[in-house]
C-alpha positions as CSV (number, residue, x, y, z in Angstrom):
1,X,334.5,101.0,39.6
2,X,330.8,100.0,39.4
3,X,328.2,102.4,40.8
4,X,326.5,101.2,43.9
5,X,322.7,100.7,43.8
6,X,320.8,103.6,45.3
7,X,319.8,103.3,48.9
8,X,316.2,102.0,49.4
9,X,315.0,102.9,52.9
10,X,311.9,100.7,52.5
11,X,314.2,97.6,52.6
12,X,315.3,98.6,56.1
13,X,311.7,99.0,56.9
14,X,311.1,95.4,55.8
15,X,314.1,94.3,57.9
16,X,312.4,96.0,60.9
17,X,309.2,93.9,60.3
18,X,311.4,90.8,60.0
19,X,313.4,91.3,63.1
20,X,310.5,92.5,65.3
21,X,308.4,89.5,64.2
22,X,311.2,87.2,65.3
23,X,311.7,89.1,68.5
24,X,308.1,89.0,69.5
25,X,307.8,85.3,68.7
26,X,310.9,84.5,70.7
27,X,310.0,86.8,73.5
28,X,306.7,85.0,74.1
29,X,308.5,81.7,74.1
30,X,310.3,82.7,77.3
31,X,307.7,85.1,78.7
32,X,304.1,83.9,77.9
33,X,302.6,87.2,79.2
34,X,304.0,89.0,76.2
35,X,302.0,89.4,73.0
36,X,302.9,86.6,70.6
37,X,303.0,86.5,66.8
38,X,302.2,82.8,66.1
39,X,304.2,83.0,62.8
40,X,306.8,85.5,63.9
41,X,309.5,83.0,63.0
42,X,308.8,83.7,59.4
43,X,310.7,86.9,59.8
44,X,313.7,84.8,58.9
45,X,312.1,84.0,55.5
46,X,311.7,87.8,54.9
47,X,315.5,88.2,55.7
48,X,316.3,85.4,53.2
49,X,314.5,87.1,50.3
50,X,316.0,90.5,51.2
51,X,319.5,88.9,51.3
52,X,319.0,87.2,48.0
53,X,317.7,90.4,46.4
54,X,320.7,92.5,47.6
55,X,323.4,89.9,47.1
56,X,322.0,88.8,43.7
57,X,321.9,92.5,42.7
58,X,325.5,93.1,43.7
59,X,326.8,90.0,41.8
60,X,324.7,90.6,38.7
61,X,325.7,94.2,38.5
62,X,329.3,93.1,38.7
63,X,328.8,90.7,35.8
64,X,327.0,93.3,33.7
65,X,329.6,95.9,34.2
66,X,332.9,93.9,34.2
67,X,332.0,90.5,32.8
68,X,333.2,88.8,35.9
69,X,332.7,88.7,39.7
70,X,335.3,90.4,41.9
71,X,335.4,87.7,44.6
72,X,337.9,89.4,46.9
73,X,335.9,92.6,46.9
74,X,332.6,90.7,47.5
75,X,333.9,88.7,50.4
76,X,335.7,91.6,52.1
77,X,332.3,93.4,52.1
78,X,330.6,90.4,53.6
79,X,333.3,90.1,56.3
80,X,332.9,93.8,57.1
81,X,329.2,93.4,57.3
82,X,328.9,90.3,59.4
83,X,332.0,89.3,61.3
84,X,332.7,92.1,63.8
85,X,329.2,92.1,65.4
86,X,329.2,88.3,65.5
87,X,332.6,88.3,67.3
88,X,331.3,90.9,69.8
89,X,328.2,88.9,70.6
90,X,330.0,85.6,71.0
91,X,332.6,87.1,73.3
92,X,329.9,88.4,75.6
93,X,328.1,85.0,75.6
94,X,331.4,83.2,76.4
95,X,331.9,85.4,79.5
96,X,328.3,85.0,80.7
97,X,328.4,81.3,79.9
98,X,331.5,80.8,82.0
99,X,329.7,82.3,84.9
100,X,326.3,80.5,84.7
101,X,326.2,77.5,82.3
102,X,326.5,74.0,83.7
103,X,329.4,71.9,82.3
104,X,327.4,69.8,79.9
105,X,325.7,72.9,78.6
106,X,329.0,74.8,78.3
107,X,330.4,71.8,76.5
108,X,327.5,71.8,74.0
109,X,328.0,75.6,73.7
110,X,331.6,74.9,72.7
111,X,330.4,72.6,69.9
112,X,327.9,75.1,68.6
113,X,330.5,77.8,68.8
114,X,332.8,75.8,66.5
115,X,329.9,75.2,64.1
116,X,328.7,78.8,64.0
117,X,332.2,80.1,63.5
118,X,332.7,77.9,60.4
119,X,329.2,78.7,59.1
120,X,327.8,75.2,59.8
121,X,325.5,75.8,62.8
122,X,322.4,74.9,60.7
123,X,323.8,71.5,60.1
124,X,325.0,71.2,63.7
125,X,321.6,72.0,65.1
126,X,319.8,69.8,62.6
127,X,322.0,66.8,63.5
128,X,321.7,67.5,67.2
129,X,317.9,67.5,67.3
130,X,316.6,64.5,69.2
131,X,314.9,63.1,72.3
132,X,317.7,63.9,74.8
133,X,318.8,67.0,73.0
134,X,318.6,70.1,75.2
135,X,315.6,72.4,74.8
136,X,315.9,74.9,72.0
137,X,315.3,77.6,74.6
138,X,318.6,76.6,76.3
139,X,321.0,77.0,73.3
140,X,322.5,80.5,73.2
141,X,323.7,80.2,69.6
142,X,320.6,78.4,68.1
143,X,319.7,81.5,66.2
144,X,322.9,81.4,64.1
145,X,321.4,78.6,62.0
146,X,319.8,81.2,59.7
147,X,323.1,83.1,59.5
148,X,324.8,79.9,58.4
149,X,322.2,79.3,55.7
150,X,322.9,82.8,54.4
151,X,326.7,82.4,54.6
152,X,326.5,79.1,52.7
153,X,324.5,81.0,50.1
154,X,327.2,83.7,49.9
155,X,329.7,80.9,49.3
156,X,327.7,78.9,46.7
157,X,326.1,81.6,44.6
158,X,329.2,83.6,43.4
159,X,331.0,80.4,42.4
160,X,327.9,79.0,40.8
161,X,327.4,82.1,38.8
162,X,331.1,82.2,37.8
163,X,330.9,78.5,36.7
164,X,327.9,79.4,34.5
165,X,329.2,82.7,33.1
166,X,329.8,81.2,29.6
167,X,326.1,80.7,29.4
168,X,325.3,84.1,30.8
169,X,322.1,84.5,28.7
170,X,320.7,81.3,30.2
171,X,322.0,81.9,33.8
172,X,318.7,83.3,35.1
173,X,316.8,80.3,33.6
174,X,319.3,77.9,35.3
175,X,318.9,79.7,38.6
176,X,315.2,79.6,38.2
177,X,315.3,75.9,37.6
178,X,317.4,75.4,40.7
179,X,314.9,77.5,42.7
180,X,312.1,75.3,41.5
181,X,314.0,72.1,42.4
182,X,314.7,73.5,45.9
183,X,311.0,74.5,46.3
184,X,309.8,71.1,45.1
185,X,312.1,69.3,47.6
186,X,310.9,71.6,50.4
187,X,307.3,70.9,49.6
188,X,307.8,67.2,49.1
189,X,309.9,66.5,52.2
190,X,308.7,68.9,54.9
191,X,306.3,66.4,56.4
192,X,308.7,63.5,56.3
193,X,311.9,65.5,57.2
194,X,310.7,68.6,59.1
195,X,314.1,69.3,60.8
196,X,316.1,68.9,57.5
197,X,313.8,71.1,55.5
198,X,313.8,73.8,58.3
199,X,317.5,74.0,58.9
200,X,319.3,72.9,55.7
201,X,320.4,75.2,52.8
202,X,319.2,73.1,49.9
203,X,315.6,73.3,51.1
204,X,315.8,77.0,51.8
205,X,317.8,78.0,48.7
206,X,314.6,78.8,46.8
207,X,313.8,81.6,49.2
208,X,317.1,83.3,48.6
209,X,317.0,82.6,44.9
210,X,313.6,84.3,44.7
211,X,315.3,87.5,45.7
212,X,318.2,86.9,43.3
213,X,315.9,86.3,40.4
214,X,313.9,89.5,41.2
215,X,317.1,91.5,41.3
216,X,318.3,90.1,38.0
217,X,315.0,90.7,36.3
218,X,315.0,94.3,37.6
219,X,318.4,95.0,36.1
220,X,317.9,93.2,32.8
221,X,314.5,94.9,32.2
222,X,315.4,98.3,33.6
223,X,312.7,98.3,36.2
224,X,312.2,101.3,38.4
225,X,310.6,99.0,41.0
226,X,307.5,101.1,40.9
227,X,304.7,99.1,39.3
228,X,301.4,99.6,41.2
229,X,300.4,100.3,44.8
230,X,298.4,97.1,44.8
231,X,301.6,95.1,44.9
232,X,302.8,96.8,48.1
233,X,299.4,96.3,49.7
234,X,299.3,92.7,48.7
235,X,302.8,92.1,49.9
236,X,302.1,93.6,53.3
237,X,298.9,91.6,53.6
238,X,300.8,88.3,52.9
239,X,303.5,89.2,55.4
240,X,300.9,90.2,58.0
241,X,299.0,87.0,57.5
242,X,302.2,85.0,57.6
243,X,303.6,86.4,60.9
244,X,300.2,86.1,62.6
245,X,298.6,82.9,61.2
246,X,301.3,80.5,60.3
247,X,302.3,77.8,62.8
248,X,305.4,75.7,63.2
249,X,303.8,72.4,62.3
250,X,304.3,71.7,58.7
251,X,306.7,74.6,58.2
252,X,308.4,75.5,55.9
253,X,306.5,73.6,53.2
254,X,303.9,75.5,51.2
255,X,303.4,77.9,54.1
256,X,306.8,79.6,53.4
257,X,305.4,80.8,50.1
258,X,303.4,83.5,52.0
259,X,306.3,85.5,53.5
260,X,308.5,84.9,50.4
261,X,305.9,86.1,47.9
262,X,304.9,89.0,50.2
263,X,308.5,90.2,50.5
264,X,309.1,89.8,46.8
265,X,306.1,91.9,46.0
266,X,307.2,94.8,48.2
267,X,310.7,94.7,46.9
268,X,309.4,94.7,43.3
269,X,307.3,97.8,44.0
270,X,309.4,99.5,46.7
271,X,310.0,102.7,44.9
272,X,306.3,103.4,44.2
273,X,304.9,106.3,46.1
274,X,302.2,104.7,48.3
275,X,301.3,104.5,52.0
276,X,302.9,101.1,52.5
277,X,306.3,102.2,51.2
278,X,306.1,105.5,52.9
279,X,305.4,103.8,56.2
280,X,308.3,101.4,55.7
281,X,310.6,104.3,54.8
282,X,309.7,106.2,58.0
283,X,312.8,107.0,60.2
284,X,311.7,104.7,63.0
285,X,311.4,101.4,61.1
286,X,314.4,102.4,59.1
287,X,316.5,102.7,62.3
288,X,315.2,99.3,63.5
289,X,316.2,97.9,60.1
290,X,319.6,99.4,60.4
291,X,320.3,97.7,63.7
292,X,318.4,94.6,62.7
293,X,321.5,92.4,62.2
294,X,322.8,93.3,65.6
295,X,319.4,93.0,67.2
296,X,318.9,89.5,65.7
297,X,322.4,88.6,67.0
298,X,321.8,89.8,70.5
299,X,318.1,89.2,71.3
300,X,318.3,85.4,71.4
301,X,321.3,85.0,73.8
302,X,319.8,87.7,76.0
303,X,316.5,85.8,76.3
304,X,318.2,82.4,76.7
305,X,320.7,83.4,79.3
306,X,318.5,85.6,81.3
307,X,315.8,83.0,81.6
308,X,318.4,80.4,82.4
309,X,319.9,82.5,85.1
310,X,316.6,83.5,86.7
311,X,315.2,79.9,86.5
312,X,312.1,81.1,84.6
313,X,310.6,83.7,82.4
314,X,309.5,86.2,85.0
315,X,306.7,88.7,84.5
316,X,305.9,91.1,81.6
317,X,307.8,94.0,83.2
318,X,310.9,91.8,83.5
319,X,310.5,90.6,80.0
320,X,310.3,94.2,78.7
321,X,313.5,94.9,80.6
322,X,315.4,92.1,78.9
323,X,314.1,93.0,75.5
324,X,315.1,96.6,76.2
325,X,318.6,95.4,77.1
326,X,318.7,93.5,73.7
327,X,317.8,96.8,71.9
328,X,320.5,98.7,73.9
329,X,323.1,96.1,73.1
330,X,322.1,96.0,69.4
331,X,322.3,99.8,69.2
332,X,325.7,99.9,70.8
333,X,326.9,97.0,68.5
334,X,325.7,98.9,65.4
335,X,327.1,102.2,66.5
336,X,330.5,101.1,67.9
337,X,331.2,97.8,66.1
338,X,329.3,97.5,62.8
339,X,329.5,101.1,61.5
340,X,333.2,101.8,62.4
341,X,334.4,98.6,60.7
342,X,332.2,99.1,57.6
343,X,333.3,102.8,57.2
344,X,337.0,102.0,57.9
345,X,338.9,103.1,54.7
346,X,341.0,100.3,53.2
347,X,342.5,98.1,55.8
348,X,341.8,94.8,53.9
349,X,344.8,93.1,55.4
350,X,344.1,94.2,58.9
351,X,340.4,93.1,58.5
352,X,341.4,89.7,57.2
353,X,344.1,89.2,59.8
354,X,341.7,90.2,62.6
355,X,339.0,87.9,61.2
356,X,341.4,85.0,61.0
357,X,342.8,85.5,64.5
358,X,339.3,86.0,66.1
359,X,338.0,82.9,64.3
360,X,341.0,80.9,65.3
361,X,340.6,82.0,68.9
362,X,336.9,81.1,68.9
363,X,337.6,77.7,67.4
364,X,340.3,77.0,70.0
365,X,338.0,78.1,72.9
366,X,335.2,75.9,71.5
367,X,337.5,73.0,71.4
368,X,338.7,73.6,75.0
369,X,335.1,73.7,76.2
370,X,334.2,70.6,74.2
371,X,337.2,68.5,75.0
372,X,337.3,69.8,78.6
373,X,333.7,68.7,79.3
374,X,332.6,72.2,79.9
375,X,335.2,72.9,82.6
376,X,333.4,71.5,85.7
377,X,336.0,72.7,88.1
378,X,334.4,76.1,87.9
379,X,331.8,75.0,90.5
380,X,332.1,73.9,94.2
381,X,332.4,70.2,94.9
382,X,329.1,70.0,96.9
383,X,327.2,70.8,93.7
384,X,329.0,68.3,91.5
385,X,326.9,65.2,91.9
386,X,323.8,66.8,90.4
387,X,326.0,68.6,87.8
388,X,327.6,65.3,86.9
389,X,324.1,63.7,86.6
390,X,323.0,66.6,84.3
391,X,325.7,65.7,81.8
392,X,325.6,61.9,82.2
393,X,323.1,61.0,79.5
394,X,325.1,60.6,76.3
395,X,326.2,57.1,75.2
396,X,328.4,55.8,72.4
397,X,326.1,54.7,69.6
398,X,328.8,54.5,66.9
399,X,328.1,50.8,66.2
400,X,324.5,51.5,65.2
401,X,323.4,51.0,61.6
402,X,320.3,51.3,59.5
403,X,320.3,48.0,57.5
404,X,318.9,48.3,53.9
405,X,318.1,44.6,53.7
406,X,317.4,41.7,56.1
407,X,314.8,41.3,58.8
408,X,315.3,44.7,60.3
409,X,315.6,46.7,57.1
410,X,314.9,50.4,57.7
411,X,315.1,50.1,61.5
412,X,318.1,51.4,63.5
413,X,320.0,48.4,65.0
414,X,322.7,48.9,67.7
415,X,324.9,45.9,68.6
416,X,326.3,45.7,72.1
417,X,328.7,43.2,73.7
418,X,331.3,41.2,71.7
419,X,331.1,41.0,67.9
420,X,329.0,38.2,66.4
421,X,325.5,37.3,65.5
422,X,323.2,38.5,68.2
423,X,321.9,36.0,70.7
424,X,319.8,38.5,72.7
425,X,317.4,41.2,71.5
426,X,316.6,44.2,73.6
427,X,313.6,46.3,72.4
428,X,312.4,49.4,74.0
429,X,312.0,53.2,74.2
430,X,314.1,56.0,75.7
431,X,314.4,54.0,79.0
432,X,316.3,51.4,77.0
433,X,318.6,54.2,75.7
434,X,319.2,55.3,79.3
435,X,320.0,51.7,80.4
436,X,322.5,51.2,77.5
437,X,325.7,51.3,79.5
438,X,324.4,48.8,82.1
439,X,323.3,46.4,79.4
440,X,326.6,46.8,77.5
441,X,328.5,45.9,80.6
442,X,326.3,42.9,81.2
443,X,326.7,41.7,77.6
444,X,330.4,42.0,77.7
445,X,330.7,40.3,81.1
446,X,328.6,37.3,79.7
447,X,330.5,37.4,76.4
448,X,327.1,37.5,74.6
449,X,326.4,39.5,71.5
450,X,323.2,41.4,71.6
451,X,321.2,43.8,69.5
452,X,319.4,46.9,70.8
453,X,316.3,48.3,69.0
454,X,315.1,51.5,70.5
455,X,312.8,54.4,69.5
456,X,312.0,57.3,71.8
457,X,308.5,57.5,73.1
458,X,307.6,54.3,71.2
459,X,306.0,51.5,73.2
460,X,307.6,48.1,72.5
461,X,304.3,46.6,71.8
462,X,302.7,45.1,68.7
463,X,299.4,46.2,67.1
464,X,299.4,49.8,68.3
465,X,299.7,53.3,66.9
466,X,300.5,56.3,69.1
467,X,300.0,60.0,69.1
468,X,302.3,61.9,71.4
469,X,302.4,65.6,72.4
470,X,306.2,65.5,72.5
471,X,306.5,64.0,69.0
472,X,305.7,65.1,65.5
473,X,303.2,63.2,63.3
474,X,306.2,61.9,61.3
475,X,307.8,60.6,64.5
476,X,304.6,58.9,65.5
477,X,304.3,57.3,62.1
478,X,307.9,56.2,62.3
479,X,307.2,54.4,65.6
480,X,304.3,52.4,64.1
481,X,306.4,51.6,61.0
482,X,309.4,50.4,63.1
483,X,307.3,48.2,65.3
484,X,305.7,46.6,62.2
485,X,309.1,45.8,60.8
486,X,310.2,44.3,64.2
487,X,307.0,42.2,64.3
488,X,307.6,40.8,60.9
489,X,311.3,40.2,61.7
490,X,310.6,37.9,64.7
491,X,309.8,34.9,62.5
492,X,312.9,35.5,60.4
493,X,315.7,36.1,62.9
494,X,317.7,33.1,63.9
495,X,319.7,32.2,67.0
496,X,317.9,34.5,69.4
497,X,317.9,33.0,72.9
498,X,316.3,35.8,74.9
499,X,314.5,39.1,74.5
500,X,314.2,42.0,77.0
501,X,311.4,44.6,76.8
502,X,312.2,48.0,78.3
503,X,309.6,50.8,78.6
504,X,308.0,53.6,80.6
505,X,305.1,51.4,81.3
506,X,303.1,53.8,83.5
507,X,303.2,56.4,80.8
508,X,301.7,54.0,78.2
509,X,299.1,52.7,80.6
510,X,297.9,56.1,81.9
511,X,298.6,58.3,78.9
512,X,300.4,61.2,80.6
513,X,303.7,62.2,82.3
514,X,304.2,63.0,85.9
515,X,305.4,66.0,87.9
516,X,307.9,67.9,85.8
517,X,306.7,66.3,82.6
518,X,303.0,66.1,83.5
519,X,302.2,68.1,80.3
520,X,303.4,65.2,78.1
521,X,300.5,63.1,76.7
522,X,300.4,59.9,74.7
523,X,297.3,58.3,73.2
524,X,297.5,54.6,72.1
525,X,295.1,53.2,69.5
526,X,294.7,49.7,68.1
527,X,295.8,49.2,64.5
528,X,293.2,47.8,62.1
529,X,292.8,44.0,62.4
530,X,295.0,43.9,65.5
531,X,292.3,42.3,67.6
532,X,293.0,44.8,70.4
533,X,290.2,46.4,72.3
534,X,289.0,50.0,71.6
535,X,288.3,50.6,75.3
536,X,290.3,52.6,78.0
537,X,294.0,53.0,77.4
538,X,295.0,51.0,80.4
539,X,293.0,48.0,79.1
540,X,294.4,48.5,75.6
541,X,298.0,48.6,77.0
542,X,297.4,45.5,79.1
543,X,296.1,43.4,76.2
544,X,298.7,44.7,73.8
545,X,301.4,43.6,76.3
546,X,299.8,40.2,76.7
547,X,299.5,39.6,73.0
548,X,303.0,40.9,72.3
549,X,304.5,38.5,74.8
550,X,302.6,35.6,73.4
551,X,303.7,36.4,69.9
552,X,307.4,36.8,70.9
553,X,307.3,33.6,72.9
554,X,306.4,31.7,69.8
555,X,309.9,32.6,68.4
556,X,312.1,33.3,71.4
557,X,312.6,30.9,74.4
558,X,313.1,33.4,77.2
559,X,311.2,36.8,77.5
560,X,312.3,39.3,80.2
561,X,310.7,42.6,81.1
562,X,312.5,45.4,83.0
563,X,310.3,46.8,85.7
564,X,310.2,50.6,85.2
565,X,312.4,52.3,87.8
566,X,310.4,54.4,90.4
567,X,309.5,57.8,89.1
568,X,310.7,60.9,91.0
569,X,308.0,63.4,90.0
570,X,309.8,66.7,90.6
571,X,313.4,65.7,90.0
572,X,315.5,67.0,87.1
573,X,319.2,67.0,87.5
574,X,319.6,70.1,85.3
575,X,317.0,72.0,87.3
576,X,318.6,71.0,90.7
577,X,322.1,71.7,89.5
578,X,321.1,75.2,88.2
579,X,319.2,76.1,91.3
580,X,322.2,75.1,93.5
581,X,324.8,76.9,91.3
582,X,322.7,80.1,91.0
583,X,321.8,80.2,94.7
584,X,318.1,79.3,94.4
585,X,316.2,76.8,96.6
586,X,315.7,73.6,94.7
587,X,312.6,72.8,96.8
588,X,311.9,70.2,99.4
589,X,311.1,66.6,98.7
590,X,312.6,66.6,95.3
591,X,315.2,63.8,95.9
592,X,313.0,61.2,97.5
593,X,309.4,59.8,97.2
594,X,307.6,57.5,99.7
595,X,307.9,53.9,98.4
596,X,304.2,53.2,99.0
597,X,303.3,56.2,96.9
598,X,305.6,55.1,94.0
599,X,304.3,51.6,94.1
600,X,300.7,52.7,94.1
601,X,301.4,54.9,91.1
602,X,303.1,52.1,89.2
603,X,300.6,49.4,90.2
604,X,298.1,49.7,87.3
605,X,300.8,49.5,84.7
606,X,302.6,46.6,86.5
607,X,299.5,44.5,87.0
608,X,299.7,42.8,83.6
609,X,303.4,42.4,84.0
610,X,302.9,40.6,87.3
611,X,300.2,38.4,85.9
612,X,302.5,37.3,83.0
613,X,305.3,36.6,85.5
614,X,303.1,34.6,87.8
615,X,302.0,32.6,84.8
616,X,305.6,31.8,84.1
617,X,305.6,33.5,80.7
618,X,308.2,36.1,81.5
619,X,310.9,36.9,84.0
620,X,311.0,40.4,85.6
621,X,314.2,42.3,86.1
622,X,313.5,44.5,89.2
623,X,315.7,47.5,89.9
624,X,313.6,48.8,92.8
625,X,315.6,47.1,95.6
626,X,318.7,49.1,94.4
627,X,316.8,52.4,94.3
628,X,314.5,52.2,97.3
629,X,314.6,51.0,100.9
630,X,311.5,49.9,102.9
631,X,310.2,53.4,103.3
632,X,311.5,55.6,100.4
633,X,312.9,55.6,96.9
634,X,315.7,58.0,96.3
635,X,317.6,59.8,93.5
636,X,320.7,59.5,95.7
637,X,322.5,56.2,96.2
638,X,325.9,56.0,97.9
639,X,326.2,59.8,97.7
640,X,325.7,59.9,94.0
641,X,322.7,61.0,91.9
642,X,321.6,58.1,89.7
643,X,318.7,59.9,87.9
644,X,318.9,62.2,84.9
645,X,315.3,63.4,85.1
646,X,312.2,62.2,86.8
647,X,312.0,58.9,85.0
648,X,315.4,58.2,83.3
649,X,318.5,57.0,85.0
650,X,322.0,58.3,84.3
651,X,324.7,56.2,82.8
652,X,326.1,55.8,86.3
653,X,322.7,54.6,87.4
654,X,322.5,52.1,84.5
655,X,326.0,50.7,85.2
656,X,325.1,50.3,88.9
657,X,322.3,47.8,87.8
658,X,324.4,45.9,85.3
659,X,324.5,42.7,87.3
660,X,320.7,42.6,87.4
661,X,320.8,41.9,83.6
662,X,322.9,38.7,84.0
663,X,319.8,36.4,83.5
664,X,319.0,38.1,80.2
665,X,322.4,37.1,78.9
666,X,322.4,33.6,80.1
667,X,324.1,34.1,83.5
668,X,323.0,33.4,87.0
669,X,320.8,36.2,88.7
């Protein structure tokens, strides 16, 4: 039996810094009145290094003392440490979710529950990220992504070390090389692939391996981990700078070096008698460190579900109350769930059986929620039209591809209608995505193959770049790149009889959102040598539209433009459905807008479209008669909500307009 490493209280003090940094960062996301640590999310990086140090130390000690790794013993310890508190937290979230989450949200929770239970939630949330993805602040299990990274590490590292045992002397060098490769990939790809480098294990492995290598070096060289007080002070300074100064843009990248190096320095010098280590070893931070796993598990769902239920963040006093609840739940979880299971003598079979049964139950429940569309029968019939609208925004994009060659190489292309070479191109932004099912129905009715090219927040106009507040720099650059490919492709594609442009034209002309999305901003700029004016954005948009149509008309006989549906400034199906379900007043005047007001708002963006139509250069597809009467435009038509938010239609809404697209596909209007 190998001797366990002596307890180091300063490590629990480091855990306290990590979890409190994350807690304050997340608390301010939901309650802006709270003090915010701008880089508090780097507490996760501190956890990664600590985990690597402790797990690497356990495994290397096993190798040194027995020449092997006792996998069963190792994984039983991991299960005792992690599984019970996770099951308790998820059970509570399931109960609260049943009571308050809308069906589409409960369905998505079911998917994330499956992913988290099989240690793949980091991959799930990475793949889920996108334009119509729910806000991060509405996902009760989002925080499990970091636990999944650690659990993948617990799976990979022992087997990797076992596979390399015959080269034991070189094993630290090999692990060091892998850490450098992971770090290089993280540094190289963070700008181009920010979501992947944030969520995925290969780009985070270097942080965990930093802790592993430190533990191995300490054991091999007989370190006392007491070198010089300067290391602890430097480590604390790096951590303090990281949690206060680092910002999400460009993270992890080189910025992650700060918390990783700072944590490694304190670990390397943790047994030195100095003020930093004494402060970390004080009973108060040690206690917070002891409950840090449960506190991390509980704080996020408490913040998410309380804000969701209340319809907003509330004041500072309320925020303090919810955070206090998180601390209470964490303490109870540590005292009555974590500790009893960890201290339970023997019981390996019972522990494994309980874990398998609980995991199986969670997977089954997740499948029921997912396949059952979030169980909509939980709510009264009078609420269901807005509830249905809130979940009616996903389409089937399984036919989409990213061709490596050909005119559209590197651009996502999505066929609709029957198989065959496309005869119609449809180019647009997220409004095109929202219209997909109506276009699909029209294409199939006309038996006409068509190709969709869409990019969220990207104007279907040549010669422009855009900078958008709701997008990353990489997404802005991808828009410009895709439009350039499409422009070059126009002279090369054959057999195209018609093209339809779909966009949120008012947004591009005026540069800002409206009502519930008024905070969104987009700035257009002419590309070099485009010949477009440098003047006001409305003039730039109008000229870009004129030139784009002229260029397209040189290659395609018929050009159509979809008139943007009237905007409903304060409508959001999710907001309305939640308000109704939770007994709050959704507010007056949300479902309709005076037609004259909507037309006046749209007029500047529609002026160049009308001019092109009057000149006979385009045909306009106009959905307004279906969505407005003479006096008002309305979310509701025939007793059903046809809008998803204040500017996108639902799939039902898109299908209700399918016949309007007949001229695009060669049919009679």
